[in-house]
C-alpha positions as CSV (number, residue, x, y, z in Angstrom):
1,M,-82.9,-79.7,54.1
2,K,-82.3,-82.0,57.0
3,Q,-78.8,-81.5,58.1
4,K,-76.1,-84.4,58.7
5,A,-76.5,-86.4,61.7
6,L,-73.4,-86.2,64.2
7,N,-70.5,-89.0,64.0
8,T,-69.8,-90.7,67.0
9,R,-66.7,-88.7,67.8
10,Q,-68.2,-85.5,67.9
11,R,-71.6,-86.4,69.9
12,K,-68.7,-88.1,72.3
13,F,-66.8,-84.7,72.2
14,V,-70.3,-83.0,72.7
15,K,-71.2,-85.1,75.6
16,L,-67.8,-84.9,77.3
17,I,-68.0,-80.7,77.2
18,A,-71.4,-81.0,78.5
19,Q,-69.8,-83.0,81.5
20,G,-67.3,-80.2,82.0
21,E,-64.5,-81.4,80.5
22,T,-62.1,-79.0,79.0
23,Q,-62.2,-78.5,75.2
24,A,-58.5,-80.0,74.6
25,Q,-59.3,-82.8,76.7
26,A,-62.6,-83.6,75.6
27,H,-61.3,-83.9,71.5
28,K,-58.5,-86.1,73.1
29,K,-61.1,-88.5,74.4
30,A,-63.5,-88.3,71.8
31,G,-60.6,-90.3,70.2
32,F,-59.7,-87.4,67.8
33,N,-55.7,-87.8,66.7
34,N,-53.7,-84.4,67.4
35,T,-50.2,-85.0,68.3
36,T,-50.2,-82.0,71.3
37,I,-52.4,-80.9,73.8
38,E,-52.6,-77.6,71.9
39,G,-53.4,-79.1,68.5
40,H,-56.5,-80.9,70.7
41,G,-57.5,-77.3,72.0
42,A,-57.5,-75.6,68.3
43,N,-59.2,-78.4,67.0
44,A,-61.6,-78.2,69.6
45,I,-62.7,-74.4,69.1
46,R,-63.0,-75.1,65.2
47,L,-65.6,-78.0,66.1
48,L,-67.3,-75.9,68.3
49,K,-67.8,-73.3,66.0
50,N,-69.6,-76.0,63.8
51,E,-73.7,-75.1,64.0
52,R,-74.5,-78.7,64.2
53,I,-72.4,-79.4,67.2
54,Q,-73.6,-76.5,68.9
55,E,-76.8,-77.4,68.2
56,E,-76.3,-80.9,69.7
57,L,-74.5,-79.0,72.8
58,R,-77.6,-76.6,73.7
59,K,-79.7,-79.5,73.6
60,V,-77.2,-81.8,75.8
61,K,-77.1,-79.1,78.3
62,E,-80.8,-78.4,78.2
63,K,-81.8,-82.2,79.1
64,V,-79.3,-82.1,81.9
65,T,-80.2,-79.0,82.7
66,Q,-84.3,-79.9,83.0
67,K,-82.5,-83.0,85.3
68,T,-80.6,-81.3,88.1
69,V,-81.5,-77.3,88.3
70,L,-84.3,-76.8,90.1
71,S,-87.3,-74.7,88.5
72,V,-88.4,-71.3,89.1
73,E,-91.1,-72.8,91.0
74,A,-89.8,-75.4,92.9
75,K,-87.7,-72.5,94.4
76,R,-90.2,-69.9,95.2
77,K,-92.5,-73.2,96.5
78,F,-89.6,-73.9,99.1
79,L,-89.3,-70.2,100.0
80,H,-93.0,-70.0,100.1
81,D,-93.0,-72.9,102.3
82,L,-90.0,-71.7,104.5
83,V,-92.0,-68.8,105.3
84,N,-94.4,-70.2,106.7
85,A,-93.2,-72.9,108.9
86,N,-93.7,-73.2,112.2
87,P,-90.7,-74.5,114.2
88,L,-93.1,-76.0,116.6
89,D,-95.0,-78.3,114.3
90,P,-93.8,-81.7,114.9
91,D,-94.4,-82.5,111.1
92,L,-92.3,-80.3,110.1
93,P,-90.7,-81.4,106.8
94,G,-87.2,-82.5,107.1
95,H,-86.1,-80.0,104.1
96,L,-86.7,-76.8,105.7
97,I,-84.7,-78.0,109.0
98,Q,-81.2,-76.2,108.8
99,E,-80.1,-77.5,112.2
100,A,-81.7,-80.2,114.5
101,R,-79.7,-81.0,118.1
102,T,-80.8,-82.4,121.6
103,E,-79.3,-80.3,124.0
104,V,-79.6,-81.7,128.1
105,D,-79.5,-78.7,130.8
106,P,-77.2,-78.9,133.9
107,A,-80.6,-80.4,135.6
108,G,-81.3,-82.9,133.3
109,N,-84.3,-81.9,131.3
110,I,-84.1,-82.6,127.4
111,K,-84.9,-80.0,124.7
112,K,-84.8,-80.1,121.2
113,V,-83.4,-77.0,119.4
114,I,-84.9,-76.6,115.3
115,K,-82.9,-74.0,113.3
116,L,-84.8,-72.4,110.1
117,P,-83.1,-70.6,107.9
118,S,-84.0,-67.1,108.1
119,K,-87.7,-66.3,106.7
120,L,-86.4,-62.4,106.2
121,E,-84.2,-63.9,103.6
122,A,-86.4,-66.3,102.1
123,I,-88.5,-63.2,101.5
124,N,-85.7,-61.1,100.3
125,I,-85.0,-63.9,97.8
126,D,-88.7,-64.0,97.0
127,N,-88.9,-60.9,95.9
128,K,-85.8,-60.7,93.8
129,M,-87.2,-63.6,91.7
130,A,-90.8,-61.9,91.5
131,G,-88.9,-58.3,90.6
132,D,-90.3,-56.5,93.7
133,N,-87.2,-55.7,95.0
134,W,-87.7,-52.7,96.6
135,S,-83.8,-51.6,96.2
136,D,-84.1,-51.9,92.6
137,K,-87.1,-49.3,92.2
138,A,-85.8,-46.8,94.3
139,G,-82.9,-45.5,92.4
140,N,-79.4,-45.3,93.6
141,E,-79.7,-44.0,97.0
142,V,-80.2,-46.0,100.0
143,V,-83.7,-46.3,101.2
144,N,-84.9,-47.0,104.2
145,P,-88.5,-49.1,103.6
146,F,-89.4,-47.8,107.3
147,Q,-88.5,-44.5,106.9
148,F,-92.2,-43.2,107.2
149,L,-92.1,-44.4,110.7
150,V,-89.1,-42.9,111.9
151,T,-90.7,-39.3,110.2
152,F,-94.5,-40.3,112.0
153,F,-92.5,-40.9,115.6
154,S,-90.0,-37.9,115.1
155,P,-90.4,-34.9,118.0
156,S,-91.8,-32.6,115.0
157,N,-94.6,-34.8,114.9
158,S,-95.2,-36.5,118.3
159,P,-95.0,-34.8,121.8
160,S,-93.2,-37.7,123.3
161,V,-89.7,-37.4,122.6
162,L,-88.4,-41.2,121.1
163,P,-84.6,-41.5,119.9
164,V,-84.4,-41.7,115.7
165,P,-83.0,-44.5,114.5
166,S,-80.6,-44.5,111.5
167,P,-82.2,-43.3,108.5
168,V,-79.8,-46.9,107.4
169,L,-80.6,-50.4,108.7
170,P,-78.3,-52.4,107.7
171,V,-79.9,-56.2,106.2
172,S,-77.9,-59.2,107.1
173,P,-78.6,-62.9,108.2
174,V,-79.1,-63.8,111.8
175,I,-75.6,-65.4,112.8
176,D,-75.1,-67.5,115.8
177,A,-71.8,-66.8,117.8
178,E,-70.4,-68.7,120.8
179,I,-68.4,-66.8,123.3
180,V,-65.3,-68.5,124.1
181,P,-63.2,-67.9,127.4
182,P,-59.6,-67.1,126.3
183,S,-57.1,-70.2,126.8
184,T,-54.5,-70.3,129.7
185,P,-51.1,-70.8,128.6
């Protein structure tokens, strides 16, 4: 049995909800009559329980999502392109550049500085998207993926004495910093 189509006010209500309006405001702007905003809110909740309204809202949100949200393939392609990008390539696509500036040193030499997002962070994000996140597979304990190197070069396995790094390596993006001299009063 074919369901009855939504009327004009119901369609407008669904469109407003999909655009991010509050339920009460969407109900009011769609042309439904009520004396208070609380009444609009209560009736909006009732409307949203309707199966036809829910189905139409799902369809509208799906259309909006397809137009505005990046697909998994697009995200993974960007990460792939970022990891394989050569900052010295004169044809480097602009969407991969995080920052570009020209600097002039005291001798008058001009240099172009190009900063790309962190390739390690891109690999980390891609691993998570692909389900290859080693920390998810290791259990609850903190695991150092380079622990085998630490063990291999430990004094018990090697005649030379090397400093043994901490078993936990911090993972953080690179942060640019500038040292600013203190201001004088």
